N, C-alpha and C positions, 0 to 999 in steps of 0.2 A: 559849479556847485554853490548853493547858498546855504549858509548855516545861521541859525538863530540862537543867540546866547541870551538866556534869561537869568535874572538875578533879583533878589529882594524879597523873596518869600520868607515866611517864618511863623512864629507863634505870637499872638497878641491878644490882649483882653478886649472884651466888648467896649466899644467906644474909642479904641485905639486906631492908629494909622500905620500904614505900610506903603512903601513906594516900590513898584516893580519896574525893572528896566529890561528892554529888549534891544539887542543890537544885531542887525542883519549884516552878515559879511558875505562877500562874493565880488570878485574883481570887476565884473561887468553888470552887477545887479542894480537895476533902477526900480525902486519900489513904487507901487501904485497905491496900495492900502496896507497898513499895518494895524493889527488889532490884538485884543486879548479875548480869549475864550476861557471858560472854566467848566470843570466837570466834577460834581460832587458824587460820592458813592451812590450807586443805584440810579443815577439820573443821567440824562443826555447832556452832551456838551452844548453849551450855550454861549452866544456872543455876549461879552461884557461891554466892550467899547472898541471903537475903531477910529482911525484917522486916515484921511486920504492925502494924496500929494497936494491937492488943492486946499488942504486944511479943513475939509468938512469932517465933522465928528458925528458919531452915532453911539448912543448909549442904550443899554437895557433899561427898562423902566425901573427895575428894582435898585439900580445904582445911581440914578439921576440925583444930582445935587450932593452926592457923597463922593463919587469918583470923578477924576479929571484925567483925560488922556492928552498928552502933549508930546512934542518931539521935534526933531530935525529930520525931515524926510530926505533931504539931500544927503545926509550922513547915514540914513537908514537906522536911526536910533529913536525909540519911542519909550515914554514913561507912562506909568499908570499910578497916579496918586490916589490912594484909597483912605478915606477918612470915615470916622464914625462907623467902624466895622462892626458887623453883627455876626452872631454864630452861623446864620444862614449863608454868610459869605464864604464859609469854609469849603475849600475845594482845591483841586489842582488847577492852576492857571497856566494856560498855554498861549504863547505868542504865535501869531499867524501873520504871514506876509504874502502878498502876491505882487507880481511885477515881471519885468523882462530881463533876460540876459542875452548874450549873443546866440544862445541855443534856442531862444524863444520864450514864450510866456510860461510862467509856472506859479504854483502855490506851495508854500513851505510852512512847516510847523516846527516849533521848538519842542524840547523834551518835557517841559512842564516844571513848575515850581509850586511847592505846597504852601498854601495859606491856611492857617488854623486860627480860628477866633474862639476863645474860651469864654464861657458865660460866667 
């Protein structure tokens, strides 16, 4: 069983910063990619940023140069530093991880953390 624990959401004013954390636990879990998705009310869930075991990163165009994803993939811990936040960044942010356990390959989701940016 793999569990993703998210933290770091909250309320911030436009231009502010937040740092999200995601820790994936599971005795035999070896992560391949860990990323953050977000879903705003009435909109589809979208990829925000991801990082692979080879440290390749991928960002949504809307967050480039404002958000930075980093972490220790051997420890299955990933951070999302969000700077210069805008009201359109308001959403529930979900951690997502894929990788292997002794049971095989799987994809896992966290429960989500709310990020609210006030204007």
